[in-house]
C-alpha positions as CSV (number, residue, x, y, z in Angstrom):
1,M,-44.5,8.2,26.2
2,A,-42.3,7.0,23.2
3,P,-40.8,3.6,23.4
4,K,-37.1,3.4,24.3
5,K,-34.9,3.7,21.1
6,K,-33.1,0.5,20.2
7,W,-29.5,0.9,19.3
8,S,-28.1,-1.1,16.4
9,K,-25.3,-3.4,17.1
10,G,-23.0,-1.6,14.6
11,K,-21.1,-3.1,11.5
12,V,-18.0,-5.2,12.3
13,K,-15.4,-4.9,9.7
14,D,-13.7,-8.0,8.6
15,K,-10.0,-8.3,9.3
16,A,-7.8,-7.8,6.3
17,Q,-5.7,-10.8,5.3
18,H,-2.7,-9.1,4.1
19,A,0.7,-10.7,3.4
20,T,3.3,-10.4,6.1
21,V,6.4,-12.0,4.4
22,F,7.6,-11.8,0.8
23,D,7.0,-14.8,-1.4
24,K,8.1,-15.3,-5.0
25,N,4.6,-14.4,-6.4
26,L,4.4,-11.2,-4.4
27,I,8.0,-10.1,-5.5
28,D,7.1,-10.7,-9.1
29,R,3.9,-8.7,-9.0
30,I,5.8,-5.9,-7.2
31,N,8.5,-5.7,-9.8
32,K,6.1,-5.9,-12.8
33,E,3.2,-3.8,-11.6
34,V,4.4,-1.1,-9.2
35,P,6.8,0.7,-11.4
36,A,3.9,1.5,-13.8
37,F,1.7,3.1,-11.0
38,K,1.4,6.8,-11.5
39,F,1.3,7.5,-7.6
40,I,3.2,5.1,-5.2
41,S,2.8,5.3,-1.5
42,V,2.8,2.9,1.4
43,S,-1.0,3.0,1.7
44,V,-1.4,2.5,-2.2
45,L,0.8,-0.8,-1.9
46,V,-1.1,-2.0,1.1
47,D,-4.3,-1.6,-0.8
48,R,-3.5,-2.8,-4.2
49,M,-1.0,-5.6,-3.3
50,K,-2.6,-6.7,-0.1
51,M,0.5,-6.6,2.1
52,N,1.3,-5.1,5.4
53,G,2.8,-1.6,5.9
54,A,6.3,-2.9,6.8
55,L,6.5,-5.0,3.4
56,A,5.2,-1.8,1.5
57,R,8.0,0.3,3.0
58,I,10.7,-2.2,2.2
59,A,9.5,-2.7,-1.4
60,I,9.3,1.1,-2.1
61,R,12.9,1.5,-0.7
62,D,14.2,-1.4,-2.9
63,L,12.4,0.0,-6.1
64,A,13.9,3.4,-5.4
65,D,17.3,2.0,-4.8
66,R,17.1,0.3,-8.2
67,G,16.0,3.4,-10.0
68,L,12.5,1.9,-11.0
69,I,10.5,4.7,-9.2
70,Q,11.4,8.2,-8.2
71,K,10.7,10.2,-5.1
72,V,8.3,13.1,-5.6
73,D,7.9,14.4,-2.1
74,H,8.0,13.4,1.5
75,S,7.0,14.5,5.1
76,S,8.1,12.9,8.3
77,K,5.8,10.2,7.9
78,Q,4.7,9.8,4.3
79,F,6.9,9.4,1.2
80,I,5.3,9.8,-2.1
81,Y,6.9,8.2,-5.3
82,S,6.0,8.1,-9.0
83,R,7.1,6.1,-11.9
84,V,10.4,7.1,-13.8
85,P,9.4,9.0,-16.9
86,S,10.4,7.3,-20.1
87,A,12.9,9.0,-22.2
């Protein structure tokens, strides 16, 4: 009879340390770097800027209102933006 299979404990993912409030450094990085991104969405900002989703949505809305990025498409949940083409 074959020995009983031993199950692995599985890998535990480290909890992400994302920013939950805006600070001067994060605001400066957003204003400088994000308008140059070719593809801008909440998930892109969360991944690249290490911020939570609520901050990412606020930042995208602010950049769009100031005309630094433009909306490409949206569904009920996901908004996709791009940089404004230079003239």
